[in-house]
C-alpha positions, -999 to 999 in steps of 0.1 A, spaced: 4 -1 -1 30 21 9 42 15 -25 13 22 -44 7 53 -28 45 69 -35 38 54 -74 3 75 -74 23 109 -65 51 106 -79 39 99 -116 24 127 -123 56 143 -121 73 114 -134 55 121 -168 57 158 -171 94 158 -165 105 144 -196 80 161 -219 87 198 -207 124 183 -211 116 179 -247 92 211 -252 127 229 -240 148 211 -263 158 223 -304 150 190 -326 168 206 -353 201 191 -351 220 223 -356 233 231 -322 256 201 -329 273 210 -361 303 217 -365 315 258 -368 335 264 -395 363 295 -396 356 323 -423 367 320 -456 369 356 -473 367 342 -509 352 357 -536 324 330 -546 285 339 -555 263 332 -527 243 300 -536 202 298 -531 183 265 -535 144 263 -535 126 235 -538 86 236 -543 82 203 -530 53 184 -548 43 215 -574 37 207 -603 55 224 -636 22 224 -655 6 245 -626 25 278 -628 23 303 -652 59 301 -658 50 270 -680 17 285 -693 -11 279 -665 -39 300 -664 -50 324 -642 -17 323 -632 -7 307 -598 31 324 -595 34 357 -606 68 357 -589 85 329 -604 67 341 -638 94 370 -634 120 354 -622 119 330 -653 110 363 -678 146 375 -665 165 340 -662 171 307 -677 139 283 -678 141 247 -684 114 230 -704 126 198 -704 134 191 -666 123 162 -651 124 148 -613 147 116 -609 119 102 -581 81 99 -577 88 115 -540 107 135 -518 138 119 -503 157 103 -532 146 131 -554 165 154 -529 191 129 -522 200 131 -560 198 169 -560 227 168 -534 248 142 -548 243 142 -588 235 104 -582 209 89 -599 184 67 -568 193 38 -574 227 40 -563 218 56 -530 207 42 -500 180 62 -492 142 47 -489 115 49 -472 132 35 -437 168 42 -445 186 75 -450 210 87 -475 245 73 -459 278 85 -466 288 73 -497 289 99 -515 299 136 -507 267 160 -508 262 195 -518 263 210 -486 295 192 -475 312 206 -509 305 239 -507 312 240 -465 346 228 -475 350 253 -502 341 277 -475 305 283 -476 282 289 -447 257 262 -447 217 264 -440 188 241 -446 154 251 -436 126 223 -445 91 223 -444 83 187 -450 95 167 -417 83 133 -433 109 131 -460 134 160 -459 143 160 -419 177 154 -402 170 119 -399 171 116 -440 207 121 -440 198 150 -459 212 172 -433 246 166 -435 273 190 -444 253 219 -431 262 242 -405 224 247 -396 191 226 -406 162 234 -393 130 208 -391 107 205 -366 84 230 -353 81 217 -316 51 227 -295 36 213 -265 6 203 -289 32 190 -311 50 173 -286 21 155 -272 11 144 -302 43 127 -314 43 94 -296 29 64 -321 1 56 -299 -15 87 -293 -10 96 -334 -22 64 -341 -57 73 -319 -60 103 -331 -58 90 -366 -83 65 -363 -113 93 -348 -103 114 -379 -110 86 -403 -144 79 -386 -151 113 -383 -142 120 -419 -119 148 -410 -85 151 -427 -48 136 -416 -28 151 -392 -1 171 -402 30 149 -399 48 162 -374 42 197 -379 57 213 -412 70 247 -409 49 272 -434 68 288 -463 67 326 -445 82 307 -408 108 294 -440 116 324 -449 114 344 -424 140 321 -406 165 325 -436 164 359 -435 170 359 -396 201 337 -402 213 359 -427 214 386 -402 239 372 -380 257 348 -404 295 345 -406 307 372 -434 315 346 -459 296 336 -490 264 314 -485 248 284 -498 207 283 -483 188 253 -493 149 258 -481 121 233 -485 85 248 -490 54 221 -488 29 243 -484 14 229 -520 11 194 -501 -23 179 -495 -45 184 -473 -50 214 -496 -65 239 -475 -54 276 -494 -54 310 -471 -77 337 -478 -74 354 -507 -64 327 -526 -90 298 -518 -119 326 -524 -101 332 -559 -101 298 -570 -128 278 -549 -155 314 -551 -185 305 -528 -173 272 -514 -163 269 -474 -127 269 -467 -119 235 -455 -85 211 -457 -95 186 -485 -70 156 -478 -57 130 -508 -75 101 -498 -108 111 -505 -104 116 -543 -118 98 -570 -107 107 -604 -136 120 -622 -154 121 -588 -174 151 -575 -143 161 -550 -112 159 -577 -125 193 -590 -122 209 -557 -94 194 -549 -76 204 -580 -85 240 -574 -76 243 -540 -43 228 -549 -37 256 -576 
């Protein structure tokens, strides 16, 4: 009986301590990155932007109307546009790994449950060795986070957006229960471990640029907002879906030719 009382009284404290400790940690791996000495080299900055799950055919740059991408259209008008560019894989992890290594997915270790190993050097490693300050900020926490191995070579790599609510949802059992409840109520699925929205990705980069070492930089940004569930903010929702109630449209409810496909396609645009 005495042992039972001790357990009952101490259990809430024991449960709270690791939770509060986890909330206080930064889960971006960047604090353990080695610090490089600044190099005064005359080299251009390199900015790599990945618009995850954005299709070329849906951009004004490639003829889509009405244009969904006025800023990109302007960049294309003043720069070089590749009209025969293809991804090396149909999903994010190996596609990014190919971008970073110059290798085909079949040559790489990365897979659904395996990270990119150190067989081939990455863009971050090569530019780091050349004296660049390197930073990666990703919205796709499922297949572009540090656990995938894509963070190798970066001085700083930011992925998960940790809040108390997210910390409570991260345990597998909790997520499984919530997923079953959402399926039963026909609600959209949970959004991974909390993607960083585009505005936050951009602000984080600008903040890093203000305090970075005085040397050329390589910045990799992954924007994930165009991934399902599709729930565009205003005024874009009303522009593409006038009169429809704003909601999150998950992929799993779509059927080709079905009533949801038209709404989902417009919400995606």
